[in-house]
DRENKE-888096 format. One line per 8 residues: number of its first residue (from 1); for each residue y, x, z of N, C-alpha, C. Coordinates in steps of 0.05 Angstrom, whole numbers, plus 5000, padded with zeros to 4 digits. Last residue first. Layout:
N
NUM = Y:X:Z:Y:X:Z:Y:X:Z  ...
! end
This chain:
129
129 = 4398:5356:4167:4364:5361:4164:4355:5369:4188  4452:5314:4165:4438:5339:4176:4408:5337:4172  4491:5295:4107:4474:5291:4129:4454:5319:4140  4555:5313:4087:4528:5311:4081:4510:5307:4111  4609:5270:4089:4595:5292:4107:4567:5291:4098  4649:5233:4074:4635:5248:4053:4621:5271:4067  4688:5218:4109:4664:5196:4102:4646:5213:4081  4732:5228:4160:4716:5238:4137:4689:5224:4135
121 = 4789:5188:4175:4758:5190:4179:4747:5207:4154  4850:5216:4199:4832:5200:4178:4807:5209:4185  4867:5207:4270:4863:5225:4244:4846:5208:4227  4910:5154:4289:4883:5169:4293:4884:5185:4265  4974:5148:4320:4955:5145:4294:4932:5164:4300  4983:5115:4384:4988:5136:4365:4965:5137:4341  5012:5051:4386:4994:5069:4388:4995:5092:4374  5080:5033:4397:5060:5037:4379:5040:5054:4388
113 = 5107:5034:4445:5103:5009:4437:5082:5010:4413  5084:5066:4508:5095:5067:4480:5085:5044:4470  5106:5041:4572:5083:5041:4558:5095:5048:4528  5155:5031:4604:5152:5061:4592:5126:5066:4575  5149:4977:4617:5172:4988:4604:5166:5015:4588  5105:4981:4649:5103:4968:4624:5126:4975:4605  5125:5011:4692:5103:5022:4675:5099:5008:4650  5158:4977:4712:5169:5003:4703:5145:5016:4679
105 = 5121:4935:4731:5144:4931:4707:5150:4954:4698  5095:4962:4772:5082:4950:4744:5106:4945:4722  5135:4974:4808:5122:4993:4793:5106:4988:4769  5148:4922:4824:5171:4940:4806:5160:4964:4792  5107:4908:4848:5113:4895:4823:5135:4910:4808  5107:4943:4887:5083:4942:4873:5093:4931:4852  5154:4927:4916:5156:4955:4904:5128:4959:4883  5134:4879:4931:5159:4878:4918:5160:4905:4902
97 = 5091:4895:4968:5091:4876:4945:5110:4878:4925  5119:4928:5005:5101:4939:4988:5092:4922:4963  5144:4878:5031:5161:4903:5021:5146:4918:4999  5098:4853:5055:5117:4844:5032:5135:4863:5018  5075:4893:5083:5063:4884:5063:5085:4869:5042  5119:4900:5123:5111:4922:5106:5098:4918:5079  5121:4847:5147:5144:4857:5136:5137:4881:5112  5073:4847:5165:5073:4829:5144:5099:4836:5129
89 = 5081:4885:5209:5061:4888:5187:5064:4874:5162  5118:4857:5240:5125:4883:5230:5104:4891:5207  5086:4814:5258:5113:4809:5236:5119:4835:5225  5050:4835:5286:5042:4819:5264:5067:4815:5240  5079:4859:5326:5065:4870:5310:5054:4865:5284  5101:4810:5350:5120:4828:5338:5105:4851:5321  5053:4786:5368:5063:4773:5353:5091:4792:5333  5038:4823:5405:5013:4815:5383:5038:4803:5360
81 = 5076:4820:5441:5078:4849:5430:5057:4841:5402  5077:4769:5458:5100:4780:5448:5095:4803:5434  5028:4764:5490:5032:4754:5461:5058:4763:5447  5017:4778:5540:5025:4801:5519:5029:4792:5491  5026:4746:5602:5018:4744:5574:5035:4765:5556  4990:4763:5660:5015:4765:5644:5007:4761:5618  4955:4719:5707:4951:4737:5688:4984:4740:5674  4951:4720:5781:4961:4713:5756:4964:4734:5734
73 = 4887:4740:5813:4918:4749:5807:4924:4733:5782  4836:4743:5830:4847:4714:5817:4879:4719:5816  4795:4795:5815:4816:4785:5828:4823:4763:5812  4750:4815:5782:4751:4824:5813:4770:4811:5828  4757:4791:5732:4728:4787:5750:4729:4797:5778  4809:4798:5713:4802:4772:5728:4773:4775:5739  4803:4845:5688:4811:4847:5717:4810:4819:5729  4790:4830:5637:4771:4845:5656:4779:4842:5681
65 = 4835:4810:5619:4815:4792:5623:4793:4803:5647  4875:4846:5619:4878:4826:5641:4854:4813:5644  4853:4880:5583:4853:4893:5610:4858:4874:5630  4855:4853:5539:4831:4853:5551:4827:4866:5579  4909:4855:5534:4900:4827:5537:4868:4831:5547  4918:4911:5527:4929:4899:5551:4916:4869:5555  4894:4911:5476:4885:4925:5498:4894:4916:5525  4925:4876:5443:4896:4872:5448:4885:4888:5476
57 = 4976:4902:5446:4971:4876:5454:4946:4872:5462  4964:4952:5418:4972:4950:5447:4970:4925:5461  4949:4935:5367:4929:4948:5385:4938:4950:5415  5000:4911:5353:4975:4897:5354:4954:4907:5371  5029:4959:5353:5036:4941:5371:5015:4920:5375  5007:4990:5313:5006:5000:5342:5013:4979:5364  5014:4958:5271:4989:4965:5279:4984:4971:5304  5072:4961:5270:5053:4937:5271:5029:4941:5280
49 = 5076:5020:5257:5089:5007:5282:5072:4981:5286  5047:5020:5211:5042:5038:5233:5051:5025:5257  5082:4991:5172:5055:4986:5179:5042:4997:5204  5134:5020:5180:5131:4991:5191:5102:4981:5194  5114:5068:5154:5122:5068:5181:5121:5041:5197  5101:5050:5103:5083:5058:5118:5089:5065:5151  5155:5035:5089:5131:5018:5089:5107:5027:5106  5178:5086:5088:5185:5058:5104:5164:5043:5105
41 = 5152:5112:5050:5150:5124:5075:5164:5099:5093  5160:5084:5003:5130:5086:5013:5134:5092:5045  5216:5087:4998:5204:5061:5005:5179:5065:5016  5219:5144:4994:5234:5134:5009:5219:5100:5018  5184:5154:4943:5180:5168:4972:5194:5152:4991  5152:5126:4895:5174:5119:4913:5172:5127:4938  5106:5148:4867:5131:5165:4865:5154:5150:4881  5058:5121:4871:5075:5117:4850:5097:5131:4848
33 = 5041:5140:4927:5027:5149:4899:5044:5144:4870  5076:5109:4954:5078:5141:4957:5062:5153:4927  5058:5060:4941:5085:5067:4940:5090:5095:4933  5009:5062:4964:5010:5060:4938:5039:5067:4927  5025:5065:5018:5008:5086:5007:5008:5088:4980  5050:5021:5033:5063:5042:5032:5049:5067:5019  4999:4989:5066:5020:4985:5053:5038:5012:5052  4929:5003:5053:4953:5011:5071:4982:5003:5058
25 = 4895:4965:5019:4886:4984:5035:4909:4986:5054  4916:4921:4992:4893:4918:4998:4885:4942:5017  4963:4933:4966:4962:4903:4979:4939:4907:4992  4969:4986:4953:4991:4976:4971:4980:4952:4984  4926:4992:4920:4927:5011:4947:4943:4995:4968  4939:4957:4879:4917:4949:4895:4918:4968:4923  4985:4987:4861:4989:4959:4874:4963:4952:4887  4962:5037:4843:4984:5032:4865:4988:5007:4882
17 = 4930:5014:4804:4919:5023:4824:4942:5026:4852  4976:4995:4770:4956:4976:4777:4939:4988:4801  4995:5046:4759:5013:5025:4771:4996:5006:4781  4954:5070:4728:4961:5078:4751:4980:5060:4768  4950:5035:4682:4929:5033:4700:4942:5045:4729  5002:5042:4661:4996:5016:4671:4972:5016:4689  5028:5103:4675:5017:5091:4661:5007:5061:4674  5097:5129:4694:5072:5114:4704:5054:5102:4680
9 = 5132:5182:4702:5123:5170:4683:5098:5155:4692  5171:5192:4765:5148:5198:4753:5144:5177:4726  5233:5217:4775:5222:5195:4773:5192:5199:4758  5235:5282:4813:5246:5260:4795:5230:5241:4795  5211:5317:4846:5212:5323:4822:5225:5305:4802  5192:5313:4901:5215:5309:4895:5227:5320:4864  5131:5329:4896:5142:5305:4906:5172:5298:4897  5088:5358:4859:5116:5359:4868:5129:5328:4872
1 = 5024:5378:4871:5043:5356:4860:5070:5357:4870
! end
């Protein structure tokens, strides 16, 4: 697959699959599948940063809760990391939604208006014995 070979011609089914991957799997992967390299890379990076921040928040929060078993020290809130992670991921998801809509519109524009003509049917074929 040549990544930098120019704009891809997308079929509507391919654009739909890119949309589904972007919205329900990982933001950015569907954009990369649709040939939007820069947008897909940016979306994927935002999603990964958001995921890492949420995991960091979760691990630090669990560490605080488990440290309460042995001591009564005051706890520190790591909610800002979780909120930042959710915001990063939401931004990636919304960006991928816009890119997916753009891919679907582009595929509908590129779709041929008239279907190809079918070859004529042969009706006088003798039956096989």
